[in-house]
N, C-alpha and C positions, 0 to 999 in steps of 0.2 A: 716697890717704889711708892712713895707717898703720892697722894692725889695731886698736891700742888706741884710736884715735880713734872707733871704731864703738861704744864702750861707752856705752850710754844707760841712766840710772837714774831711776826714777819717785819714789824716796824715799831718804832718807839711810841707812836700815838696809840696804836693798838694795845701796847703794854700799859701805858698810863691810864687809859680808859678802863681797862680791866681792874687795875689797882685802885681806881677811884681818885686818881690824881688829876689836876688840871692839865688839859692838853690844848688849850686855845692857842698857845704860842707856837705850836708845831705845825709847820706847813706840810700837809700830806701830799702835795703835788711834786715833791722832790724826795729822793732817797737819802737826803743829807739833812741833819738837824744839829744845831748847836745852841745851847742855852746855859744860863747859870742855874744850878739846881736850887738856889735860894728862892728862885721864882716859882718853883714847883712844890717844894717841901715846906709848907707854912707851919705845919704842926710837927714838932720834934719832941722826943726822939721818934724815928720811923724805922720799922723793920719790914722788908719786903717778903713776899712769898718766894718760894724757889721757882725759877723759870728758866726757859731755854730760848734765847733770842736767835734769830736768823739774820743778824747784822753785826757789824764791827762796832766796838765802843772804845773811845779814848777819854780818859778822865784826868783832869788837871786840878789838883787840890792846892790852891793858894792858901786858903784859910778855912779849915773845916776839920771835922774828926768823925770817924766811924769805923766800920769794919765791913770787909768784902770777902765773899766766898765764891770761888769758881772751881767746881768739882770738889777736890779734896784740899785745895789750897785756900788757906784762910790767912788774911793779914789785916793789920790796922791801917786805916787811912789817916795820915797826919799832914800838917802843912808841908808842902814841898813834894808831895807824892804824885807821881805820874804812872799811870798804868793803862794797858789796853787789853781787850779780850776779843776773841774772834767768834764766829758763829758756831753753834753746836754744843757748847758747854752748858751745864747746869750752874745757875748762879743765884745768889741772893746778896742783899746788902743791908747794913744798918747805918743810919746817920744820927749822930748825937748833936752836932753843931754844924751849921753851914753859913758862911759869909760869902766866900767866893770859891766855888767849885764848878768848873765848866765841864760839860759833857758833850762830846761829839759822837753822834752815831751815823753810820752810813752803810749802804749796801755794797755788795761785791760788784754789782752792775755800775754803781756810781763811780767806784774806784776805777774800773776798766774804761768807762766812757769819758770820764772827766779828769782823771789823774794820770793814768798810764795804762795802755792796752796790755802790756806785759808787767803789770804791777807786782806780781808775785815773784817774778824773776829778778827784778831790781831790788825788791824789799822782801826777801823770803821770810824774814822774822814775823811778817804778818800771819804766817801759817804755823807758827810755833804752837806746839800743843798747849803748853802753859807758860806764861811769861811772868817772872817775878816783878813786882812793882819796884820802882826806884824812887828814893827820896833825894832830891837835889838841893844843893845850897841855893840861897836866895838869888845870887847873881846868875846862876845857871838856869834856875827856874824862870827868871825874868825874860830870858830869850824866848822861852816857849809862850809865856804870857803875852808878849808883844805879838806873836803870830796868831794865837787863838782869838785874841781880842780883835785883830784885824779881820780874821775869818768871820767872826761874829758880826762885825760891822757890814761886811759884804753880804752876809746872809740876810740881814735886816733891810738892806738897800733895795732889794727887788729889781736889780738891774737886768736888762735883757741878756747880759753876759755873765750873770751871777755864777752859774755852775762852772763856767770856764775859769773865772777868776778864783773861785774857791778851790777848784782843782789844782791850779798852779800854786796857790798858797799852801795847799795841803802837801804838795810835793816838798816844799821847803821844810814843812813841819816834819815829814817823814825822814828827810835827810838829817835833820837835827836829832831825831830819835836814834837814827842809825849812828850818828857821830858820837852821841853821848853814851849809849849803852848797848848797842847791838851791831857795832861795826864788824865784829869778828864772828857773828852768828853763822852757824852751819848746823843743820839738823842732825848730821852724822854724830855730833858730840852730845846729843841729848841723852846718850847712854842707854841703859837697859830698856827704857820705855820704847825707844825707837825699835830696838831689836824685837821687843815683844809685839809691837805693831806689825812688823814684817812677818813674824812667826804666825800671828793670828790670821793675817791676810792669806798666807799660803795654806793654812789649815782650812779656812773657809773656802778658798778657791778649789781645793781638792775635794772637799765634801760636796760642794755645790755641783761640780761637774760629775761626780759620781752619781749624785741624785738625778741629774739631768739624763745621763746615759741609761740609768735604770728606769727612767720614766716616772720618777717620784715627784719631780717638779716640772713645770712646763715653760717657765720664763727664765732666760739667761740673765744673770746679774749684770748691771751696769756698774761703773765706778762708784756712783752715788750709793748703790746698795751695799758695796763692800765697805764704804765709809760709814754708812748708817749702822752697819753691824758692830762697829767699834765706837759709835758716837763721835765721829771725827768729821772735820770739813773735808770734802773730797780733794780739794787742792793740796791740803796738808798731807793726807794719805798718799797722794800721788808723788809729792815731794820727797817724803820719807822713803817710799819704795824705790824711787829712782836713785836717790843718793846712797842708800844702804845696800842696794843690790846691783846698781849700775844698769838697770833695765827698767824702762817705763812700765807703768801698770797695765797700759793697753797692750804692750808686748806680752806680758805675763798671760793676760786673758786670751789673746790671739793664739799663743803657743799651746795653751791648755786646750782650747777649742779644737785646734788641728790634731793635737795628740789623741784626744778622745775620738775624733772623727776617724782617724787612722785605725785605732783599735776596733771600733765598730765595723769599719769596712773590711778589715782583715779577719776578725774573729767572730763575725755573725753573718747571717744570711738575710737580715732585715733589709728592707728596701732603702734606697738612698733618700726617698721622700720621708720615710719614718726617721732616719738618722738626722735629717735636717730639722725635723719637728722636735726630736728629742734634745737637740743642741740649741734650741731656741730660735731657729729661723722660721719665719712665717711662710716663706716660699722656697721650694727646693732649688729653684734657679739661683736664688740669692746665695744659698749654701754652696752650690756648685761654683759660682763665680768667686766666692770667698776662698774656698778650698784651692782652686786653681791659682788664685793670686799668691797664695802662700807656699804652694808646693809645685807649681808649674804643670800640674796634672789635674785632670778632671776626676771627680770621685769615681766615675765609671772606669776610666783608664787605670786609676790607682788600684781598684779592686781587681781588674783583669790582670794587671802585672803581678799582683801578689798571688793570685790563684795560679798563674803560670809558673812563678818561681817556686811554688810549693809542690808542684807536681813531680 
């Protein structure tokens, strides 16, 4: 991996400062930013380093030209282009000309707190692995322009209700996005890539629990760890696993934990405390409660029953 590919930014201001771009117009007291890139990129052409943002980006190109790369997807940005990207992907961009190109960046927490607490259920396309940009006709683009300019006005107004107003306007914008090009979105139709994600998750799950039971690793993976293993957003991974398998990722992890616990209880003489430790539980009581919740038996009783049935 190239050195610049290791750049990870938690917010836009952090990214701009690192790139040597002006960041005075960015309010770092909120997880939401909107501005015209013309105010940032004074010297063109401009080529960014490769970076990995931990925030969502929406770009509306009314008048500008350039090139954008997200992972292996490369496309030209021309007038009428609208695209968005989600956290976790490697990106870079070039700008040759900018007159009116608005960028909106926001965090997942802003989405959940000010837009919708179940944002990814109502707008699942936000978690799409890669989303092709769309080039709209001027009349269609004008509908989005009206919305992002109003959002920009509210952003600059510094009202006490700013975030709530922006959140409601952003819902309208997302509904327009859904109406125009993602109304039929469903991750199950993303094809072979989704199948590969499920396959890789299952492989990682099996290997990790094998390593846990053998004492080769000490800490049980969280959903975030499985997502990081594939450079995916955890909500996107969860969404794909649920739709492709019909079973939540937490259920997969729980079932695997219980399966490994049963195998160790049945086929070894190591203590329950050691089994708990190997499966990532800090306390044996936590493990016992977890095991009983899923099997209706305590680990002690399960082991006794198995020993009795094998005599």
